[in-house]
C-alpha positions in Angstrom: -16.9 -15.2 -11.9 -12.9 -15.0 -10.9 -10.7 -11.9 -10.9 -8.5 -12.1 -13.8 -4.7 -11.6 -12.0 -2.7 -9.6 -14.6 0.3 -12.1 -14.9 2.2 -10.5 -18.3 5.0 -9.3 -16.4 6.2 -12.9 -15.9 7.7 -14.7 -18.6 6.5 -17.2 -20.4 8.7 -19.5 -19.9 8.5 -19.0 -15.8 4.4 -19.7 -15.8 5.0 -23.4 -15.4 7.3 -22.4 -12.0 6.3 -24.7 -8.9 6.6 -20.8 -7.2 4.5 -18.8 -10.0 2.1 -21.8 -9.6 1.7 -21.5 -5.9 1.2 -18.0 -5.7 -1.2 -17.6 -8.5 -3.5 -20.5 -6.4 -2.8 -18.7 -2.8 -3.8 -15.2 -4.9 -7.0 -16.7 -6.5 -8.0 -18.1 -3.4 -7.8 -15.4 -1.4 -9.4 -12.8 -3.9 -12.7 -15.6 -3.8 -13.3 -14.7 -0.4 -14.9 -11.4 0.2 -13.1 -10.7 3.6 -9.6 -10.6 1.7 -11.1 -8.5 -0.8 -12.3 -6.1 2.1 -9.1 -6.6 3.5 -7.1 -5.2 0.5 -9.8 -2.6 -0.2 -9.2 -1.0 3.1 -5.6 -1.9 3.1 -5.4 1.1 -0.2 -8.1 2.8 0.9 -5.7 3.8 4.0 -2.8 4.9 1.5 -5.6 7.2 -0.5 -6.8 9.2 2.7 -3.1 9.8 3.4 -1.7 10.7 -0.3 -4.8 13.0 -0.4 -3.7 15.2 2.2 -1.0 16.0 0.2 -3.4 17.3 -2.3 -3.3 14.3 -4.5 -6.8 14.1 -6.1 -5.6 11.6 -8.8 -5.8 8.0 -7.9 -5.7 4.9 -10.5 -6.5 1.8 -8.4 -4.9 -1.5 -10.2 -6.2 -4.8 -9.7 -4.3 -8.1 -8.8 -1.2 -8.8 -10.8 2.1 -10.8 -10.5 5.7 -9.7 -11.8 8.8 -11.9 -11.8 12.0 -10.6 -10.5 14.7 -12.3 -12.3 17.6 -10.7 -9.6 15.5 -13.3 -6.9 14.4 -15.7 -9.7 11.1 -15.8 -7.8 7.8 -13.9 -7.9 5.5 -10.7 -6.4 2.2 -10.9 -6.1 -0.3 -7.6 -5.6 -3.9 -8.1 -4.9 -4.3 -4.6 -5.1 -2.5 -1.2 -5.6 -3.1 2.6 -5.6 -1.3 4.9 -7.6 -1.4 8.5 -6.6 -0.3 11.2 -9.2 2.0 13.4 -8.0 1.8 16.9 -6.8 4.3 20.0 -6.9 6.6 20.9 -4.1 6.8 24.2 -3.3 9.9 25.6 -0.9 8.1 28.4 0.4 7.0 27.6 3.9 7.9 23.9 3.5 8.4 22.0 6.4 10.5 18.7 6.2 9.6 16.8 9.0 5.8 17.3 8.9 6.4 16.2 5.2 8.7 12.7 6.0 5.6 11.9 8.8 3.1 12.2 6.3 4.6 10.0 3.8 5.1 7.6 6.8 1.8 7.8 7.5 0.7 7.5 4.0 3.0 4.5 3.3 2.1 2.9 7.3 -2.1 3.4 6.8 -2.6 0.4 4.8 -1.0 -1.7 7.2 -2.8 -0.1 10.3 -6.2 0.0 8.4 -5.9 -3.4 7.7 -4.9 -4.4 11.1 -7.4 -2.3 13.0 -10.1 -2.8 10.8 -9.9 -6.3 9.6 -8.8 -9.7 11.3 -6.6 -10.3 8.1 -3.9 -11.7 9.3 -1.1 -10.6 7.2 -2.0 -6.6 6.9 0.5 -6.4 3.5 2.6 -3.5 5.1 6.3 -4.9 5.1 7.1 -3.7 1.6 5.4 -0.3 2.1 7.7 0.3 5.4 10.9 -1.1 2.9 9.8 1.7 0.5 9.6 4.0 3.2 12.8 3.2 4.2 14.5 3.0 1.0 12.9 6.6 0.4 14.8 7.7 3.7 17.7 6.2 2.4 17.7 8.3 -0.7 17.3 11.6 1.1 20.3 10.3 3.1 22.2 9.7 0.0 21.2 13.3 -1.4 21.9 15.3 2.0 24.5 13.1 4.4 24.2 15.0 7.3 20.5 14.3 7.1 19.4 12.6 10.7 16.5 10.4 10.1 14.9 8.4 13.1 13.3 5.5 10.7 11.6 3.7 13.0 10.6 6.4 14.9 9.4 8.1 12.5 7.3 5.0 11.4 5.9 3.9 15.0 4.9 7.8 15.4 3.1 7.6 12.3 1.2 4.3 13.0 -0.1 5.7 16.7 -1.4 9.0 14.7 -3.2 6.6 12.1 -4.5 4.7 15.0 -5.9 7.3 17.0 -7.3 8.7 13.8 -9.1 5.6 13.3 -10.9 5.7 16.7 -13.1 8.3 15.2 -16.5 6.5 13.5 -16.8 9.1 11.3 -13.2 8.8 10.3 -13.8 4.9 9.8 -16.8 5.3 8.3 -15.2 7.4 5.6 -12.5 4.7 5.2 -15.1 1.8 4.6 -16.4 3.5 2.1 -13.9 4.7 0.4 -12.7 0.7 0.3 -16.1 -0.3 -1.4 -15.7 2.1 -3.9 -12.2 0.9 -4.6 -14.0 -3.1 -4.3 -16.8 -2.1 -6.9 -14.1 -0.8 -9.0 -11.9 -3.7 -8.8 -13.8 -7.1 -8.0 -17.0 -5.5 -8.9 
């Protein structure tokens, strides 16, 4: 049975657009492939594992969907996503640099997991990196004197994740979580 792709965020008049139809067909083909399903699930498991280090315990996994971006007159497809329920931050003992590295790790983990644990040609981390850069830009907007080495932090985060993935136990845990996600989303 094919995996259902939510297209409710695509206006009805755009559903015959060749770009939409091409993206829909690409996603349907990828979602029908167990290797791609595994890559999508391990990517999201990476995010979940590193987000949980913030104390987050509530996660919602969102199945495949396509959205229309009117500003670009284009479509974006998401095979899988994780939504984490935020936890409050406290100022007491807050380590800004450590927090920023953990944010980078939470964003970078999906791509590193997919790259290191699957043969997926696209690890899906470009948008994750863009989100990290947008978060850094927002921080600089709020604190203009703040200096952030985005590239350095991102690279450091990827390296630390790669080191952790050397552990067989850590990889087993990642695959266990990925399999739980797969069952929840793909059956």
